[in-house]
C-alpha positions, 0 to 999 in steps of 0.5 A, a space after each residue: 278947179 276941183 283941187 282948189 274948191 277942195 282946198 278952199 272949202 278946207 282952208 283955215 278961213 273957211 273952217 273960222 267962218 263956220 265955227 264962227 256961224 255955228 256960235 252965232 246960230 246958237 245966239 240966235 237960237 236963244 233970242 227968242 222970247 214969248 211976246 216977241 214983235 213979228 218984226 223981230 222974229 222976222 229978223 231972227 228968221 232971215 239971219 238964221 237963213 242967211 246962216 243955213 244958206 252959208 252952210 248950204 253954199 260951203 256943202 255945194 263947194 266941198 261937193 265940187 270940191 272933193 266930189 260926191 264919194 269923197 264927201 261922203 266917205 269923210 264922216 264929219 261931212 256926212 254929219 255936216 251934210 245930214 244937217 244941211 239936208 234936214 235945214 233945206 227939208 225945213 226951209 222947203 217945208 216952211 215955204 210950202 206950209 206958210 203960204 198956205 196958212 198951215 202951223 204944223 208942230 213938225 215944223 217947229 220939231 225941224 226948226 229945233 234940229 238947227 241945234 245939231 249945228 253945235 255938232 259941227 264946233 267938235 271938228 275945230 275944238 279938239 277939247 270938245 271932241 275929246 271930251 265927248 268921246 270920253 263920255 261916249 266911251 265910258 257908257 258901258 262901265 257907267 252901267 255897273 255904276 248905276 246898278 251899284 247904286 240901284 243896289 245901294 238905294 234898294 238896300 237903304 229903301 228896305 232899311 227904311 222901310 223896316 225901321 218905318 214900320 216899327 213903333 217908336 218905343 215898343 218896338 213892335 211892328 204895326 199891321 200892314 193895310 
């Protein structure tokens, strides 16, 4: 049974459904607007909760299929598991504090962590993964370019400052204040 659950959790069908849910989640995150009706906001929240519950079920199936140690030994599962755990924390905190009528800004911050679900797309979209990894690998080399740009900007700033302090027709420098 454990092996079948593991095979099911890593099947192409589940992978495609997860990718679709991530895309739908991103669309849902773009849909709120200022002055929306409470019914519309509740519909968006219910849809987001349904997606979160889908990811929770996926995580549980993977945990049952692989076991805890094998699940957390995979880097992608670490990312997924962390995102799902943060989503569970956000749901629990919202439930606890919404009942008391408390509106806390950190709940909005936890809700914004849903955007991390986009990282799941890198698992299925290899091109996106290559672009992100190339960007990460190029960061140390970018420091050399930034230093060169800073040097060039400093040279031009000093040159411009010196030209600006000269009188237009005489060539004499003005007194500095």
